[in-house]
N, C-alpha and C positions, 0 to 999 in steps of 0.2 A: 211454563206457558198459562197466560192469562184466558181466561174464557168470560168472553162476554155474551149474556143473554139476548138475544132476538124475537121478534113478534113473527112465530110460525105454527104451522100446524104440522111439521115433520120436527125440526130441527127447535133443541133447549138454547146451544150457545154455540160460539164459534170462538176458537182463537189462532195467531197468526206468529211463526218466527219467522221472521224477514232475512236473517244470514243464511236457514236453512232452507225456504222456502215452501215451508210445510204447513198446511191450514190442518188445524183440528177440530171436526165437527162433532159435538153431542148432539144426538136424537132424543127424542123424545120417549121413543122406545125403549132406551136404555143403551143401547149399543153408543161407541166413541170410536173415531177413526182418524188417523193421520192420512192426508193426502200429499203428495212428496211433487216438488215442480210447480208450485201453485204460483202467480204471479200474484204482486200483492193489489192489483185493480178486482182480481178476482176475489180475493178476501172483503174488501172493500163492499164490492154488492154483496156477500153473504151478511154483511151488517144490515141492509135493509130490510123491509119488513117480507116474510114470505119467498125468505132466497131459494129456497130448495125448486119450487114453482119454476123461476125465473132461469136459475143458471146450475141445477141440480146437473144436467147432465155433461153440462162443461167440467165440472168437480168430478162425475164419474168417470172422465175420460184421463184421469193419472193414476199413477200406480198408487196404490193406497195398502193400510193395513190396521186391523180394527186392535185399539189399544187399550179397551175396556167394555 
C-alpha cells in the first residue's frame, strides 16, 4: 500500500486499499494503524490538510489494528 504524506499536526501519511476498504494511517507519534471497512470518500477526506481534526472521529468508529 502506498502512503501519501499529508499536512497535519497528527498524521504523517495515509494510504488506501480499495479492494479491502482498508485505510492505513501513519501518525507523527510513530504508530501506524489499519482501519477496516472505510469508504473511499473518507480516504479522500484524509488527503486534505488537517484530516484528523475533521474526520478523525469517523475513522475511529471503524475496527482497527496497529500494524507498526
